[in-house]
N, CA, C and O of each residue as an XYZ file, in Angstrom:
704
protein
N      22.517      6.715    -17.657
C      22.429      6.182    -16.321
C      20.974      5.824    -16.021
O      20.067      6.626    -16.247
N      20.766      4.627    -15.515
C      19.427      4.155    -15.215
C      18.876      4.859    -13.982
O      19.596      5.065    -13.005
N      17.600      5.228    -14.029
C      16.943      5.889    -12.911
C      16.611      4.871    -11.832
O      16.019      3.830    -12.119
N      16.984      5.161    -10.600
C      16.690      4.293     -9.468
C      15.337      4.678     -8.864
O      14.940      5.843     -8.904
N      14.647      3.705     -8.314
C      13.386      3.950     -7.634
C      13.689      4.693     -6.335
O      14.419      4.187     -5.483
N      13.140      5.869     -6.187
C      13.474      6.743     -5.059
C      12.751      6.345     -3.789
O      11.614      5.876     -3.827
N      13.419      6.536     -2.666
C      12.773      6.392     -1.365
C      11.614      7.375     -1.306
O      11.756      8.536     -1.691
N      10.481      6.915     -0.831
C       9.289      7.753     -0.743
C       8.413      7.716     -1.982
O       7.263      8.154     -1.937
N       8.938      7.198     -3.094
C       8.140      7.098     -4.322
C       7.068      6.025     -4.146
O       7.204      5.116     -3.327
N       6.018      6.148     -4.919
C       5.008      5.100     -4.940
C       5.601      3.919     -5.701
O       6.121      4.073     -6.806
N       5.515      2.741     -5.093
C       6.057      1.540     -5.726
C       5.207      1.222     -6.949
O       3.979      1.242     -6.868
N       5.848      0.927     -8.094
C       5.075      0.679     -9.311
C       4.198     -0.573     -9.209
O       4.530     -1.534     -8.515
N       3.088     -0.531     -9.910
C       2.174     -1.667     -9.940
C       2.706     -2.680    -10.946
O       2.454     -2.567    -12.146
N       3.433     -3.654    -10.456
C       4.038     -4.681    -11.301
C       3.340     -6.001    -11.025
O       3.392     -6.522     -9.911
N       2.688     -6.536    -12.048
C       1.993     -7.823    -11.941
C       2.962     -8.940    -12.303
O       3.670     -8.870    -13.308
N       2.978     -9.972    -11.462
C       3.863    -11.114    -11.681
C       3.087    -12.408    -11.454
O       2.089    -12.441    -10.735
N       3.575    -13.467    -12.085
C       2.987    -14.791    -11.908
C       3.547    -15.433    -10.649
O       4.723    -15.269    -10.326
N       2.697    -16.161     -9.945
C       3.085    -16.837     -8.708
C       3.294    -18.316     -8.936
O       2.545    -18.953     -9.678
N       4.317    -18.864     -8.296
C       4.449    -20.318     -8.275
C       3.206    -20.870     -7.588
O       2.741    -20.319     -6.590
N       2.687    -21.933     -8.116
C       1.464    -22.496     -7.551
C       0.216    -21.950     -8.206
O      -0.887    -22.420     -7.931
N       0.378    -20.952     -9.079
C      -0.758    -20.425     -9.826
C      -1.177    -19.035     -9.409
O      -0.947    -18.606     -8.278
N      -1.788    -18.351    -10.330
C      -2.287    -17.011    -10.098
C      -1.252    -15.937    -10.343
O      -0.113    -16.212    -10.720
N      -1.676    -14.714    -10.119
C      -0.831    -13.533    -10.287
C      -1.014    -12.633     -9.077
O      -1.989    -12.753     -8.335
N      -0.062    -11.734     -8.893
C      -0.161    -10.754     -7.817
C       0.562     -9.482     -8.229
O       1.392     -9.486     -9.138
N       0.234     -8.404     -7.549
C       0.967     -7.153     -7.702
C       2.062     -7.134     -6.647
O       1.796     -7.363     -5.467
N       3.284     -6.863     -7.064
C       4.377     -6.780     -6.091
C       4.116     -5.694     -5.050
O       4.568     -5.802     -3.911
N       3.394     -4.657     -5.436
C       3.178     -3.506     -4.559
C       2.162     -3.773     -3.457
O       2.125     -3.039     -2.468
N       1.349     -4.789     -3.601
C       0.196     -4.975     -2.712
C       0.430     -6.027     -1.649
O       0.583     -7.208     -1.961
N       0.459     -5.601     -0.387
C       0.531     -6.553      0.727
C      -0.778     -7.330      0.775
O      -1.837     -6.805      0.433
N      -0.692     -8.575      1.200
C      -1.905     -9.374      1.347
C      -2.374     -9.316      2.795
O      -1.563     -9.255      3.720
N      -3.668     -9.334      2.977
C      -4.258     -9.293      4.316
C      -3.776    -10.484      5.118
O      -3.653    -11.569      4.550
N      -3.505    -10.352      6.373
C      -3.798     -9.228      7.258
C      -2.676     -8.193      7.335
O      -2.739     -7.288      8.167
N      -1.655     -8.307      6.489
C      -0.489     -7.431      6.567
C      -0.751     -6.123      5.840
O      -1.527     -6.077      4.886
N      -0.092     -5.050      6.302
C      -0.284     -3.756      5.643
C       0.996     -3.202      5.012
O       0.942     -2.209      4.286
N       2.134     -3.824      5.275
C       3.393     -3.478      4.606
C       3.845     -4.699      3.829
O       3.393     -5.816      4.083
N       4.756     -4.472      2.865
C       5.264     -5.603      2.088
C       6.765     -5.469      1.885
O       7.287     -4.389      1.610
N       7.435     -6.598      2.030
C       8.862     -6.720      1.720
C       8.964     -7.482      0.406
O       8.511     -8.621      0.298
N       9.561     -6.842     -0.586
C       9.787     -7.466     -1.892
C      11.282     -7.752     -2.003
O      12.103     -6.835     -1.956
N      11.625     -9.021     -2.149
C      13.016     -9.430     -2.307
C      13.211     -9.902     -3.739
O      12.643    -10.912     -4.154
N      14.016     -9.165     -4.488
C      14.366     -9.568     -5.853
C      15.665    -10.357     -5.755
O      16.677     -9.860     -5.262
N      15.617    -11.598     -6.236
C      16.820    -12.433     -6.212
C      17.241    -12.766     -7.637
O      16.434    -12.683     -8.563
N      18.484    -13.139     -7.808
C      19.085    -13.325     -9.128
C      18.509    -14.523     -9.878
O      18.306    -14.455    -11.091
N      18.246    -15.611     -9.172
C      17.690    -16.795     -9.825
C      18.322    -18.074     -9.332
O      19.198    -18.070     -8.467
N      17.863    -19.151     -9.894
C      18.282    -20.501     -9.499
C      19.794    -20.684     -9.581
O      20.373    -21.440     -8.801
N      20.431    -19.997    -10.518
C      21.872    -20.164    -10.732
C      22.729    -19.586     -9.598
O      23.943    -19.788     -9.582
N      22.117    -18.879     -8.664
C      22.877    -18.124     -7.657
C      22.854    -18.805     -6.292
O      21.823    -18.788     -5.619
N      23.974    -19.408     -5.866
C      23.996    -20.047     -4.547
C      23.835    -19.049     -3.397
O      23.297    -19.405     -2.348
N      24.288    -17.816     -3.575
C      24.099    -16.792     -2.537
C      22.606    -16.511     -2.336
O      22.155    -16.281     -1.214
N      21.855    -16.532     -3.423
C      20.404    -16.321     -3.338
C      19.742    -17.450     -2.560
O      18.832    -17.212     -1.765
N      20.190    -18.658     -2.787
C      19.627    -19.807     -2.074
C      19.780    -19.621     -0.572
O      18.818    -19.793      0.176
N      20.977    -19.274     -0.127
C      21.212    -19.043      1.291
C      20.394    -17.883      1.830
O      19.857    -17.961      2.935
N      20.295    -16.803      1.054
C      19.555    -15.616      1.491
C      18.070    -15.938      1.651
O      17.442    -15.527      2.627
N      17.517    -16.670      0.695
C      16.100    -17.015      0.761
C      15.813    -18.002      1.892
O      14.744    -17.954      2.500
N      16.755    -18.887      2.175
C      16.584    -19.787      3.321
C      16.563    -18.988      4.629
O      15.757    -19.267      5.517
N      17.442    -18.004      4.742
C      17.452    -17.138      5.922
C      16.156    -16.342      6.013
O      15.593    -16.195      7.098
N      15.687    -15.836      4.899
C      14.415    -15.108      4.865
C      13.285    -16.002      5.374
O      12.429    -15.553      6.136
N      13.283    -17.245      4.959
C      12.262    -18.193      5.393
C      12.320    -18.387      6.913
O      11.283    -18.447      7.574
N      13.531    -18.485      7.461
C      13.696    -18.655      8.908
C      13.211    -17.427      9.685
O      12.669    -17.553     10.783
N      13.409    -16.246      9.109
C      13.047    -15.000      9.791
C      11.637    -14.517      9.463
O      11.215    -13.470      9.953
N      10.913    -15.260      8.651
C       9.572    -14.842      8.247
C       8.679    -14.485      9.430
O       7.966    -13.485      9.354
N       8.679    -15.257     10.528
C       7.839    -14.872     11.669
C       8.162    -13.485     12.228
O       7.271    -12.792     12.720
N       9.421    -13.084     12.155
C       9.800    -11.753     12.643
C       9.199    -10.652     11.770
O       8.766     -9.619     12.281
N       9.173    -10.872     10.460
C       8.558     -9.884      9.567
C       7.043     -9.864      9.761
O       6.432     -8.797      9.814
N       6.446    -11.037      9.865
C       5.003    -11.102     10.084
C       4.621    -10.439     11.405
O       3.566     -9.814     11.498
N       5.460    -10.568     12.419
C       5.183     -9.932     13.713
C       5.154     -8.406     13.588
O       4.535     -7.727     14.406
N       5.820     -7.874     12.569
C       5.819     -6.422     12.320
C       4.750     -6.030     11.299
O       4.729     -4.899     10.814
N       3.864     -6.977     10.978
C       2.766     -6.762     10.031
C       3.287     -6.539      8.603
O       2.726     -5.757      7.836
N       4.377     -7.250      8.269
C       5.004     -7.131      6.959
C       4.841     -8.444      6.193
O       5.288     -9.501      6.640
N       4.202     -8.355      5.047
C       4.052     -9.455      4.105
C       5.371     -9.599      3.346
O       6.087     -8.612      3.177
N       5.704    -10.788      2.893
C       6.971    -11.032      2.199
C       6.702    -11.753      0.888
O       5.881    -12.668      0.829
N       7.399    -11.335     -0.163
C       7.362    -12.026     -1.441
C       8.760    -11.961     -2.053
O       9.465    -10.962     -1.905
N       9.152    -13.029     -2.738
C      10.422    -13.051     -3.476
C      10.097    -13.197     -4.954
O       9.106    -13.829     -5.320
N      10.935    -12.612     -5.802
C      10.689    -12.643     -7.239
C      12.018    -12.646     -7.990
O      12.998    -12.044     -7.553
N      12.028    -13.337     -9.130
C      13.192    -13.335    -10.018
C      12.703    -13.359    -11.464
O      11.504    -13.412    -11.736
N      13.651    -13.320    -12.361
C      13.320    -13.422    -13.783
C      13.307    -14.870    -14.263
O      13.062    -15.129    -15.441
N      13.566    -15.808    -13.369
C      13.562    -17.215    -13.743
C      12.245    -17.618    -14.392
O      11.202    -17.010    -14.149
N      12.312    -18.642    -15.211
C      11.097    -19.250    -15.747
C      10.368    -19.976    -14.617
O      10.922    -20.178    -13.536
N       9.149    -20.354    -14.874
C       8.383    -21.113    -13.887
C       9.112    -22.404    -13.518
O       9.165    -22.777    -12.346
N       9.668    -23.079    -14.509
C      10.345    -24.346    -14.267
C      11.576    -24.165    -13.388
O      11.786    -24.928    -12.445
N      12.395    -23.152    -13.695
C      13.596    -22.894    -12.881
C      13.226    -22.483    -11.466
O      13.816    -22.964    -10.499
N      12.245    -21.588    -11.346
C      11.841    -21.124    -10.014
C      11.296    -22.286     -9.185
O      11.605    -22.397     -7.998
N      10.498    -23.141     -9.793
C       9.930    -24.282     -9.062
C      11.030    -25.231     -8.595
O      10.998    -25.711     -7.461
N      12.000    -25.502     -9.463
C      13.101    -26.390     -9.086
C      13.927    -25.775     -7.956
O      14.348    -26.478     -7.038
N      14.154    -24.478     -8.023
C      14.918    -23.779     -6.987
C      14.184    -23.827     -5.647
O      14.807    -24.041     -4.606
N      12.879    -23.629     -5.668
C      12.116    -23.583     -4.426
C      11.979    -24.962     -3.781
O      11.668    -25.055     -2.593
N      12.204    -26.021     -4.534
C      12.227    -27.358     -3.927
C      13.363    -27.462     -2.913
O      13.258    -28.188     -1.924
N      14.444    -26.735     -3.165
C      15.592    -26.716     -2.250
C      15.311    -25.813     -1.046
O      15.711    -26.129      0.074
N      14.630    -24.702     -1.275
C      14.412    -23.692     -0.230
C      13.186    -24.001      0.634
O      13.193    -23.744      1.838
N      12.159    -24.542      0.032
C      10.895    -24.830      0.716
C      10.349    -23.593      1.434
O      10.135    -23.621      2.645
N      10.126    -22.510      0.687
C       9.684    -21.267      1.323
C       8.251    -21.356      1.837
O       7.418    -22.085      1.298
N       7.993    -20.594      2.890
C       6.635    -20.458      3.406
C       6.075    -19.080      3.054
O       5.043    -18.674      3.589
N       6.743    -18.373      2.170
C       6.281    -17.096      1.631
C       6.049    -17.279      0.133
O       6.611    -18.202     -0.456
N       5.236    -16.428     -0.501
C       5.006    -16.557     -1.930
C       6.253    -16.234     -2.746
O       7.069    -15.394     -2.365
N       6.377    -16.923     -3.875
C       7.487    -16.713     -4.796
C       6.897    -16.457     -6.179
O       6.024    -17.188     -6.647
N       7.391    -15.412     -6.812
C       6.950    -15.055     -8.157
C       8.104    -15.251     -9.123
O       9.266    -15.316     -8.723
N       7.768    -15.343    -10.386
C       8.780    -15.607    -11.410
C       8.457    -14.797    -12.663
O       7.382    -14.208    -12.783
N       9.408    -14.782    -13.590
C       9.181    -14.155    -14.889
C       9.300    -12.651    -14.920
O       8.730    -12.016    -15.807
N      10.022    -12.050    -13.980
C      10.225    -10.601    -13.987
C      10.883    -10.212    -15.314
O      11.916    -10.770    -15.684
N      10.293     -9.272    -16.015
C      10.796     -8.871    -17.330
C      11.866     -7.793    -17.201
O      12.000     -7.160    -16.154
N      12.616     -7.595    -18.259
C      13.628     -6.537    -18.269
C      12.978     -5.183    -18.030
O      13.519     -4.364    -17.287
N      11.835     -4.933    -18.641
C      11.138     -3.651    -18.450
C      10.736     -3.465    -16.984
O      10.842     -2.364    -16.444
N      10.276     -4.539    -16.345
C       9.917     -4.455    -14.934
C      11.152     -4.216    -14.073
O      11.113     -3.425    -13.130
N      12.244     -4.896    -14.396
C      13.498     -4.679    -13.670
C      13.922     -3.217    -13.782
O      14.330     -2.602    -12.797
N      13.824     -2.679    -14.973
C      14.211     -1.289    -15.196
C      13.314     -0.329    -14.430
O      13.792      0.677    -13.906
N      12.014     -0.627    -14.358
C      11.100      0.270    -13.636
C      11.403      0.289    -12.135
O      11.069      1.250    -11.442
N      12.034     -0.774    -11.643
C      12.449     -0.820    -10.238
C      13.844     -0.243    -10.020
O      14.297     -0.114     -8.882
N      14.518      0.102    -11.104
C      15.865      0.649    -10.988
C      16.911     -0.392    -10.656
O      17.976     -0.053    -10.140
N      16.629     -1.659    -10.942
C      17.560     -2.737    -10.623
C      18.719     -2.777    -11.600
O      18.577     -2.389    -12.760
N      19.855     -3.242    -11.133
C      20.956     -3.545    -12.031
C      20.621     -4.847    -12.738
O      20.064     -5.766    -12.137
N      20.958     -4.918    -14.001
C      20.675     -6.105    -14.809
C      21.987     -6.609    -15.379
O      22.796     -5.833    -15.887
N      22.191     -7.918    -15.291
C      23.428     -8.522    -15.793
C      23.118     -9.544    -16.876
O      22.064    -10.181    -16.889
N      24.078     -9.673    -17.781
C      24.046    -10.759    -18.749
C      24.749    -11.963    -18.137
O      25.655    -11.798    -17.321
N      24.348    -13.156    -18.515
C      25.047    -14.345    -18.010
C      26.515    -14.316    -18.421
O      26.866    -13.830    -19.496
N      27.361    -14.846    -17.547
C      28.787    -14.958    -17.889
C      29.009    -16.073    -18.898
O      29.938    -16.025    -19.704
N      28.142    -17.077    -18.839
C      28.230    -18.202    -19.774
C      26.892    -18.931    -19.760
O      26.045    -18.675    -18.904
N      26.710    -19.836    -20.709
C      25.488    -20.634    -20.757
C      25.383    -21.535    -19.529
O      24.283    -21.948    -19.160
N      26.503    -21.842    -18.897
C      26.486    -22.666    -17.692
C      25.878    -21.907    -16.514
O      25.319    -22.522    -15.605
N      25.981    -20.571    -16.520
C      25.408    -19.773    -15.428
C      23.880    -19.725    -15.578
O      23.151    -20.209    -14.712
N      23.415    -19.152    -16.659
C      21.988    -19.095    -16.980
C      21.861    -18.673    -18.435
O      22.867    -18.472    -19.117
N      20.639    -18.539    -18.909
C      20.448    -18.344    -20.347
C      19.836    -17.011    -20.757
O      19.499    -16.825    -21.926
N      19.685    -16.072    -19.811
C      19.054    -14.794    -20.144
C      19.520    -13.719    -19.162
O      19.994    -14.039    -18.071
N      19.387    -12.443    -19.544
C      19.690    -11.375    -18.592
C      18.837    -11.535    -17.331
O      17.710    -12.027    -17.395
N      19.383    -11.114    -16.186
C      18.694    -11.277    -14.907
C      18.965    -10.069    -14.020
O      19.940     -9.341    -14.212
N      18.085     -9.874    -13.049
C      18.237     -8.768    -12.096
C      19.243     -9.143    -11.028
O      19.271    -10.277    -10.550
N      20.062     -8.182    -10.662
C      20.891     -8.318     -9.480
C      19.996     -8.055     -8.263
O      18.871     -7.584     -8.428
N      20.470     -8.351     -7.045
C      19.594     -8.258     -5.872
C      19.010     -6.866     -5.633
O      19.657     -5.838     -5.838
N      17.769     -6.890     -5.194
C      17.081     -5.671     -4.783
C      16.140     -6.005     -3.647
O      15.613     -7.115     -3.565
N      15.933     -5.046     -2.779
C      15.036     -5.245     -1.647
C      14.251     -3.956     -1.449
O      14.822     -2.866     -1.409
N      12.945     -4.096     -1.326
C      12.063     -2.947     -1.165
C      11.088     -3.218     -0.034
O      10.454     -4.273      0.002
N      10.963     -2.276      0.886
C       9.931     -2.336      1.909
C       8.919     -1.261      1.552
O       9.247     -0.077      1.470
N       7.689     -1.691      1.341
C       6.611     -0.802      0.906
C       5.667     -0.599      2.078
O       5.174     -1.567      2.655
N       5.413      0.655      2.432
C       4.556      0.947      3.580
C       3.072      0.889      3.204
O       2.723      0.625      2.053
N       2.215      1.136      4.180
C       0.767      1.023      3.980
C       0.227      2.032      2.978
O      -0.871      1.847      2.451
N       0.977      3.094      2.705
C       0.565      4.088      1.710
C       1.082      3.752      0.317
O       0.884      4.529     -0.618
N       1.747      2.596      0.164
C       2.271      2.189     -1.138
C       3.595      2.832     -1.490
O       4.053      2.727     -2.627
N       4.218      3.499     -0.523
C       5.486      4.188     -0.767
C       6.667      3.287     -0.415
O       6.565      2.400      0.434
N       7.782      3.535     -1.085
C       9.017      2.828     -0.782
C       9.576      3.408      0.512
O      10.116      4.514      0.529
N       9.441      2.651      1.590
C       9.932      3.065      2.907
C      11.434      2.817      3.013
O      12.181      3.653      3.522
N      11.868      1.639      2.519
C      13.279      1.255      2.530
C      13.618      0.645      1.181
O      12.805     -0.059      0.582
N      14.827      0.924      0.710
C      15.255      0.378     -0.579
C      16.740      0.038     -0.511
O      17.542      0.784      0.051
N      17.083     -1.101     -1.095
C      18.478     -1.499     -1.222
C      18.635     -2.174     -2.576
O      17.983     -3.179     -2.858
N      19.491     -1.625     -3.400
C      19.730     -2.155     -4.740
C      21.223     -2.428     -4.873
O      22.046     -1.565     -4.571
N      21.569     -3.631     -5.326
C      22.963     -4.033     -5.446
C      23.298     -4.379     -6.889
O      22.416     -4.726     -7.675
N      24.557     -4.283     -7.225
C      24.995     -4.667     -8.566
C      25.704     -6.019     -8.579
O      26.232     -6.430     -9.612
N      25.720     -6.711     -7.444
C      26.407     -7.997     -7.347
C      25.777     -8.821     -6.221
O      25.140     -8.262     -5.327
N      25.948    -10.130     -6.259
C      25.298    -10.985     -5.254
C      25.878    -10.871     -3.853
O      25.294    -11.394     -2.903
N      26.997    -10.210     -3.707
C      27.702    -10.179     -2.424
C      27.238     -9.061     -1.502
O      27.610     -9.040     -0.329
N      26.437     -8.136     -2.006
C      25.970     -6.991     -1.221
C      24.466     -7.097     -1.012
O      23.684     -6.878     -1.937
N      24.069     -7.436      0.210
C      22.647     -7.552      0.544
C      22.463     -7.160      2.005
O      23.359     -7.359      2.824
N      21.292     -6.600      2.330
C      21.044     -6.248      3.723
C      20.956     -7.487      4.610
O      20.461     -8.536      4.196
N      21.445     -7.340      5.836
C      21.283     -8.378      6.842
C      19.802     -8.445      7.202
O      19.219     -7.447      7.626
N      19.192     -9.621      7.035
C      17.751     -9.738      7.219
C      17.319     -9.594      8.674
O      16.254     -9.038      8.942
N      18.114    -10.077      9.608
C      17.771     -9.901     11.022
C      17.823     -8.420     11.392
O      16.959     -7.921     12.114
N      18.836     -7.730     10.895
C      18.930     -6.283     11.127
C      17.783     -5.528     10.482
O      17.277     -4.553     11.037
N      17.380     -5.984      9.311
C      16.246     -5.353      8.630
C      14.968     -5.532      9.446
O      14.209     -4.579      9.628
N      14.729     -6.740      9.934
C      13.528     -6.990     10.746
C      13.523     -6.098     11.982
O      12.485     -5.543     12.342
N      14.675     -5.958     12.632
C      14.777     -5.094     13.813
C      14.560     -3.628     13.430
O      13.919     -2.882     14.171
N      15.080     -3.223     12.299
C      14.891     -1.848     11.833
C      13.432     -1.537     11.533
O      12.940     -0.458     11.864
N      12.750     -2.477     10.912
C      11.322     -2.283     10.634
C      10.549     -2.187     11.942
O       9.636     -1.371     12.069
N      10.912     -3.016     12.910
C      10.249     -2.958     14.219
C      10.407     -1.567     14.827
O       9.456     -1.027     15.393
N      11.596     -0.986     14.714
C      11.830      0.354     15.238
C      10.996      1.386     14.477
O      10.332      2.226     15.083
N      11.036      1.315     13.151
C      10.301      2.277     12.321
C       8.808      2.240     12.627
O       8.153      3.282     12.667
N       8.276      1.049     12.841
C       6.830      0.875     12.997
C       6.327      1.234     14.389
O       5.116      1.296     14.598
N       7.219      1.472     15.348
C       6.763      1.915     16.669
C       6.165      3.308     16.522
O       6.827      4.206     16.001
N       4.939      3.507     16.965
C       4.317      4.835     16.811
C       5.139      5.956     17.438
O       5.195      7.063     16.904
N       5.773      5.668     18.566
C       6.531      6.724     19.244
C       7.830      7.085     18.513
O       8.415      8.132     18.791
N       8.287      6.244     17.592
C       9.534      6.588     16.895
C       9.314      7.686     15.862
O      10.234      8.452     15.573
N       8.112      7.773     15.303
C       7.805      8.798     14.302
C       8.916      8.894     13.249
O       9.332      9.986     12.861
N       9.382      7.733     12.800
C      10.538      7.652     11.897
C      10.123      7.940     10.457
O       9.270      7.239      9.913
N      10.703      8.943      9.841
C      10.325      9.307      8.470
C      11.000      8.401      7.434
O      11.895      7.621      7.760
N      10.560      8.520      6.208
C      11.263      7.881      5.104
C      12.563      8.658      4.915
O      12.542      9.876      4.742
N      13.686      7.958      4.949
C      14.994      8.607      4.859
C      15.466      8.661      3.408
O      15.004      7.898      2.559
N      16.409      9.592      3.139
C      17.027      9.689      1.818
C      16.207     10.434      0.794
O      16.326     10.180     -0.405
N      15.378     11.348      1.250
C      14.488     12.045      0.309
C      14.938     13.470      0.004
O      14.208     14.215     -0.649
N      16.122     13.864      0.463
C      16.629     15.213      0.179
C      16.777     15.402     -1.322
O      17.335     14.552     -2.016
N      16.273     16.524     -1.812
C      16.358     16.811     -3.248
C      17.233     18.022     -3.477
O      17.434     18.431     -4.621
């Protein structure tokens, strides 16, 4: 059984290539933001991912208002990711080339293509991680299929609640 990334754990330092050039660490929010939302999507072959990323793009101001940086990443090649983003036109950074080892370190489910028409390599199923200012996994959602994903508007509202100083909301799911 694959080990899942635990709530409250330090998010691993995973370096990925960015569309448009350069590299970044998935764990590191970019200034002026102090939290980061990492959305792992299946890839260009997934129409559900296209819709989800378009919704994420629409809600980006809500995440930024909560001081949350956003990045999306898949195992797609640079060429596939670039072609996919032409449809989405994201205003958040997109990374590509997530390796199987990196997927495993995040505890993601990994699937083989059903056929060459779907895609040509193993890929990560959806995952979502909210990393707090201390580098810890504040929220985590890992799915084994494209049909199970958090509602992004609800997530933005939940982060707003968590980040209110008076809520004193702890990282949940840490019972051992």
